[in-house]
C-alpha positions in Angstrom: -9.6 2.7 9.7 -13.0 1.0 9.6 -14.5 3.9 7.6 -11.6 3.9 5.2 -11.9 0.1 4.7 -15.6 0.6 4.0 -15.0 3.3 1.5 -12.5 1.1 -0.4 -14.9 -1.8 -0.3 -17.6 0.5 -1.7 -15.3 1.5 -4.6 -14.8 -2.2 -5.3 -18.6 -2.9 -5.2 -19.3 0.0 -7.5 -16.8 -1.5 -10.0 -18.4 -5.0 -9.8 -21.9 -3.5 -10.0 -20.9 -1.8 -13.3 -19.6 -5.1 -14.7 -16.0 -4.3 -14.3 -13.4 -6.7 -12.8 -13.0 -6.5 -9.0 -10.4 -4.0 -7.9 -8.5 -6.3 -5.5 -8.1 -9.8 -4.3 -7.2 -8.9 -0.7 -7.7 -5.9 1.5 -5.7 -5.7 4.7 -5.6 -3.0 7.3 -3.9 -2.2 10.6 -3.4 0.6 13.1 0.3 0.9 14.0 0.8 -0.3 17.5 2.0 2.2 20.1 5.6 0.7 20.4 6.1 0.9 16.6 4.8 4.5 16.6 7.2 5.5 19.5 10.1 3.9 17.6 9.2 5.7 14.4 8.9 9.1 16.1 12.2 8.6 17.8 13.9 7.4 14.6 12.6 10.4 12.6 13.5 12.9 15.4 9.8 13.8 16.1 8.6 14.4 19.7 6.9 11.3 21.1 3.4 12.8 21.2 0.0 12.0 19.8 0.2 15.1 17.6 3.5 13.9 16.1 2.3 10.4 15.7 -0.8 11.4 13.8 0.4 14.5 11.9 4.1 14.0 11.2 4.3 10.2 10.7 1.2 10.0 8.5 1.0 6.2 8.6 -0.8 5.3 11.9 -3.5 3.9 9.7 -2.4 1.5 7.0 -4.2 -0.4 4.2 -2.7 -2.8 1.7 -4.7 -3.4 -1.4 -3.5 -6.6 -3.1 -4.7 -6.6 -6.8 -4.6 -9.4 -9.3 -3.1 -7.3 -12.2 -1.0 -4.2 -12.6 -3.9 -2.4 -14.4 -6.1 -3.0 -11.3 -3.6 -0.9 -9.4 -4.0 1.8 -12.0 -7.8 1.6 -11.7 -7.5 1.9 -7.9 -5.3 5.0 -8.3 -7.7 6.6 -10.8 -10.6 6.1 -8.5 -8.8 7.4 -5.4 -7.8 10.5 -7.3 -11.4 11.3 -8.0 -13.2 10.6 -4.8 -14.4 13.5 -2.6 -13.6 12.0 0.8 -9.8 12.2 0.6 -6.8 14.0 -1.0 -3.6 12.2 -2.0 -0.8 14.2 -0.4 2.1 11.9 -1.4 2.8 9.2 -3.9 5.8 6.8 -4.3 5.9 4.6 -7.3 8.1 1.6 -6.4 6.5 -0.4 -9.3 8.1 1.7 -12.1 11.1 2.5 -9.9 11.7 -0.6 -7.8 13.9 -0.3 -4.7 17.4 -1.7 -5.2 16.5 -4.9 -3.4 13.6 -5.6 -5.8 10.7 -4.3 -3.7 7.8 -3.2 -5.8 4.6 -1.5 -4.6 2.7 1.8 -5.1 2.5 3.9 -1.9 0.0 6.7 -1.2 -0.5 9.0 1.8 -4.1 10.1 2.0 -5.6 12.9 3.9 -9.0 11.4 4.7 -12.0 13.6 5.7 -14.1 12.2 8.5 -17.2 13.3 10.5 -15.1 12.7 13.6 -13.1 15.2 15.6 -9.4 14.9 14.8 -6.3 15.3 17.0 -6.5 19.1 16.4 -10.1 19.3 17.5 -11.4 20.0 14.0 -14.8 18.7 12.8 -14.9 17.4 10.1 -11.7 15.8 11.1 -8.7 14.9 8.9 -6.7 11.7 9.4 -3.7 10.5 7.4 -3.5 7.0 6.1 -1.0 5.1 4.1 -2.2 2.8 1.3 0.1 0.3 -0.4 -1.1 -1.1 -3.7 0.5 -4.4 -4.9 -0.1 -7.3 -7.1 -0.3 -10.8 -5.6 3.2 -11.5 -6.9 4.6 -8.2 -5.4 2.9 -9.0 -2.1 4.2 -12.6 -1.9 7.8 -11.4 -2.5 7.5 -8.6 0.1 6.1 -11.0 2.7 8.8 -13.5 2.2 11.6 -10.9 2.1 10.2 -9.4 5.3 10.2 -12.8 7.0 13.8 -13.5 5.9 15.0 -10.0 6.9 14.4 -10.8 10.5 16.6 -13.8 10.6 19.7 -12.3 12.2 22.5 -14.8 11.5 22.3 -15.3 7.7 25.2 -16.9 5.8 26.0 -15.3 2.5 23.8 -12.2 2.8 25.2 -10.8 -0.5 24.2 -13.9 -2.4 20.8 -14.0 -0.7 20.3 -10.3 -1.7 21.1 -11.1 -5.3 18.8 -14.1 -5.3 16.0 -12.1 -3.8 16.5 -9.3 -6.4 16.5 -11.9 -9.2 13.3 -13.5 -7.9 11.7 -10.0 -7.7 12.6 -9.3 -11.3 11.2 -12.7 -12.4 7.9 -12.0 -10.5 7.7 -8.5 -12.2 8.1 -10.2 -15.5 5.4 -12.6 -14.6 3.1 -9.7 -13.7 3.6 -8.2 -17.1 3.0 -11.5 -18.8 -0.2 -12.1 -16.8 -1.4 -8.5 -17.7 -0.7 -9.3 -21.4 -2.7 -12.5 -21.2 -5.6 -10.7 -19.6 -5.5 -8.1 -22.3 -5.5 -10.8 -25.0 -8.5 -12.5 -23.4 -10.4 -9.2 -23.2 -9.5 -8.3 -26.8 -7.6 -5.1 -25.7 
């Protein structure tokens, strides 16, 4: 995880050094805790083994890249598609195709090459990592929705769902407006 964080930070620094806008506002990482990994293996019908957790689940390592603008997400994607230290093995575009509840984000599963031995004993090793790319607005909505989702006794869940969806749509519109303003300022 630390190596992957450093590689993303280096991509950002290269952009800034070449007088481009920074790639992200926040960079957050985590290693999935053992209880969550056990739960996921069981839910997916995988054996509860290190092998399954690191090879079948593919999200033991997670990074969230929170960008200022939608086109910063596109720049991150372009850069990640061209680096030599990972391969993108799966993509899910929840920005273009938002989930029914309004959730928006761009998800990647990377196969990251490392100098370390992996769970299969191979050197160089290969580790999977999930990256979520979001704007600040998308991240704010997802954080609030996640917090509310864990309140068990909610009155009017249908109305709350509709309001959350409406809020997500308004924030998506705001992201587009902010992108337009940035392009106008930059003369694009």
